[in-house]
LOVEX-722779 format. One record per residue: residue in one letter; x negated, y negated, z negated of N, C-alpha, C in turn; residue number from 1. Coordinates in Angstrom, 3 decimals, m for minus. Layout:
REC  code       npx       npy       npz      capx      capy      capz       cpx       cpy       cpz  pos
REC     A         X         Y         Z         X         Y         Z         X         Y         Z  NUM
...
This chain:
REC  code       npx       npy       npz      capx      capy      capz       cpx       cpy       cpz  pos
REC     M   m30.811   m25.160    71.159   m31.246   m25.221    72.759   m31.542   m26.780    72.791    1
REC     K   m32.737   m26.938    73.378   m33.194   m28.326    73.621   m33.278   m28.565    75.013    2
REC     R   m32.832   m29.944    75.435   m33.048   m30.557    76.829   m33.391   m31.815    76.689    3
REC     I   m34.162   m32.173    77.804   m34.575   m33.508    77.821   m33.624   m34.266    78.943    4
REC     V   m33.158   m35.286    78.384   m32.234   m36.075    79.297   m32.332   m37.471    79.350    5
REC     D   m32.205   m37.971    80.669   m32.569   m39.074    81.287   m31.345   m39.891    81.381    6
REC     V   m31.210   m41.082    80.783   m30.012   m42.066    80.862   m30.516   m43.136    81.764    7
REC     F   m29.730   m43.186    83.111   m29.838   m44.217    83.961   m28.490   m45.262    84.003    8
REC     T   m28.937   m46.443    84.635   m28.169   m47.337    85.097   m27.275   m47.073    86.268    9
REC     K   m26.087   m47.523    86.593   m25.322   m47.266    87.893   m25.560   m48.103    88.818   10
REC     D   m26.363   m49.245    88.633   m26.562   m50.110    89.400   m27.585   m49.807    90.951   11
REC     W   m27.818   m50.346    91.873   m28.428   m49.946    92.838   m29.972   m49.279    92.629   12
REC     S   m30.554   m49.837    91.568   m31.901   m49.461    91.169   m32.067   m48.000    90.390   13
REC     H   m30.802   m47.523    89.907   m30.925   m46.151    89.069   m32.130   m46.118    88.161   14
REC     E   m32.209   m47.468    87.510   m33.330   m47.312    86.719   m33.148   m46.670    85.317   15
REC     I   m34.162   m45.898    84.912   m34.109   m45.358    83.525   m33.947   m46.124    82.438   16
REC     V   m32.992   m45.956    81.612   m32.870   m46.824    80.558   m33.381   m46.219    79.327   17
REC     W   m33.394   m44.845    79.176   m34.003   m44.220    77.779   m34.127   m42.871    78.241   18
REC     T   m34.994   m42.126    77.507   m34.955   m40.583    77.701   m34.826   m39.870    76.230   19
REC     Y   m33.968   m38.993    76.206   m33.851   m38.456    74.937   m34.107   m36.913    74.982   20
REC     V   m34.617   m36.263    73.646   m34.591   m34.891    73.706   m33.611   m34.427    72.745   21
REC     I   m32.698   m33.840    73.409   m31.263   m33.569    72.493   m31.441   m31.952    72.314   22
REC     E   m30.946   m31.841    70.889   m30.855   m30.505    70.546   m29.631   m30.028    70.037   23
REC     L   m28.876   m29.222    70.564   m27.449   m28.728    70.303   m27.426   m27.403    69.971   24
REC     G   m26.470   m26.931    69.326   m26.013   m25.401    69.073   m27.248   m24.794    68.435   25
REC     D   m26.867   m23.423    68.258   m28.074   m22.586    67.502   m28.824   m21.945    68.557   26
REC     G   m28.706   m21.850    69.618   m29.764   m21.364    70.712   m29.389   m19.830    71.002   27
REC     L   m28.120   m19.348    70.443   m27.707   m18.047    70.744   m26.834   m18.071    71.882   28
REC     V   m25.889   m19.316    71.938   m24.972   m19.352    72.959   m25.410   m20.338    73.884   29
REC     P   m25.423   m20.364    75.056   m25.850   m21.330    76.086   m24.785   m22.378    76.162   30
REC     L   m25.098   m23.317    76.169   m24.225   m24.616    76.280   m24.218   m25.277    77.651   31
REC     E   m23.196   m25.785    78.046   m22.997   m26.435    79.295   m23.887   m27.763    79.333   32
REC     I   m24.578   m28.011    80.432   m25.433   m29.157    80.600   m24.917   m30.481    80.346   33
REC     E   m23.388   m30.452    80.586   m22.739   m31.632    80.370   m22.483   m32.008    79.119   34
REC     A   m22.568   m31.323    77.864   m22.773   m31.440    76.557   m23.964   m32.130    76.082   35
REC     F   m25.057   m31.772    76.615   m26.211   m32.703    76.446   m26.196   m33.970    77.352   36
REC     E   m25.626   m34.193    78.261   m25.604   m35.487    78.557   m24.629   m36.361    78.009   37
REC     N   m23.513   m35.789    77.669   m22.571   m36.500    76.634   m23.211   m37.152    75.461   38
REC     E   m24.011   m36.305    74.892   m24.567   m36.669    73.611   m25.706   m37.795    73.838   39
REC     A   m26.411   m37.697    75.184   m27.399   m38.498    75.368   m26.614   m40.072    75.575   40
REC     L   m25.649   m40.013    76.251   m24.736   m41.191    76.615   m24.188   m41.770    75.111   41
REC     R   m23.671   m40.985    74.117   m23.447   m41.384    73.058   m24.321   m42.096    72.274   42
REC     L   m25.485   m41.468    72.255   m26.656   m42.149    71.612   m27.099   m43.473    72.067   43
REC     A   m27.079   m43.357    73.300   m27.594   m44.548    74.098   m26.495   m45.910    73.834   44
REC     V   m25.131   m45.393    73.746   m24.243   m46.623    73.414   m24.225   m47.039    71.962   45
REC     E   m24.612   m46.180    70.963   m24.797   m46.230    69.602   m25.950   m47.161    69.339   46
REC     E   m27.086   m46.943    70.169   m28.207   m47.859    70.010   m28.316   m49.025    70.844   47
REC     N   m27.256   m49.484    71.297   m26.902   m50.663    72.151   m27.941   m50.727    73.361   48
REC     R   m28.011   m49.572    74.147   m28.805   m49.610    75.299   m28.079   m49.743    76.521   49
REC     G   m26.755   m50.152    76.497   m26.056   m50.565    77.686   m24.524   m50.168    77.543   50
REC     N   m23.816   m50.651    78.193   m22.283   m50.189    78.313   m22.005   m48.891    79.057   51
REC     P   m21.259   m47.901    78.700   m21.254   m46.763    78.978   m20.569   m46.637    80.300   52
REC     E   m19.829   m47.817    80.904   m19.142   m47.940    82.284   m20.280   m48.030    83.249   53
REC     F   m21.495   m48.487    82.750   m22.562   m48.721    83.736   m23.956   m47.776    83.500   54
REC     M   m23.718   m46.580    82.923   m24.654   m45.789    82.769   m24.343   m44.373    83.102   55
REC     F   m25.462   m43.518    83.262   m25.084   m42.056    83.427   m26.255   m41.343    82.952   56
REC     A   m25.918   m40.027    82.536   m27.088   m39.384    82.134   m27.230   m38.100    83.044   57
REC     K   m28.530   m37.574    83.175   m28.940   m36.324    83.890   m29.868   m35.624    83.062   58
REC     A   m29.578   m34.234    82.684   m30.539   m33.404    82.152   m31.337   m32.889    82.957   59
REC     R   m32.747   m32.788    82.407   m33.721   m32.130    83.271   m33.651   m30.509    83.277   60
REC     E   m33.909   m30.000    84.314   m33.744   m28.480    84.350   m35.201   m27.903    84.000   61
């Protein structure tokens, strides 16, 4: 299953830091949206896009 996930800063502007297309699972079993958001945050931190304390992710529906 694929989801588009936006990563934002937590400051007053809620600026989009990055957008990811995340693919998880085999597509047969639905996954919680939180799994996609956590993976996007993990990637953002790994790519030095910001500190996880100051970012949050939202999957598009």
